[in-house]
Phi, psi and omega in degrees: 000134175285150177250132177246145179262121181241133181294163187302316182297312180297318181300320179293320178294322176296320178293319178293317178297321180299315179291318181295318183268350181070029181242155180291142181305317179299320179296316179298313178301314178300314181297318180295320178293317178299318179296316179297315180298319177300315187291339180255006182303317180296321179294323176295315180300316180296318179298317178298319179293322178295320177296321179294319177296320178297315176298317177299319176298316179300317180295321179294321177293320178296322180288332180278354177086020178273000000 
């Protein structure tokens, strides 16, 4: 199992949510992280695409002799 360092405020909110929902803190943390990563998936894909276009553009300029 990996260890994550969580600041005190987040740890307290995680503990409160765990008690309120009756779920394990690790399960809530894992779900929250998965949700966050899913929500930024499109941003990551766009960044990768822009980097690919930038590389392609650089290669085109080099072939043109600039």
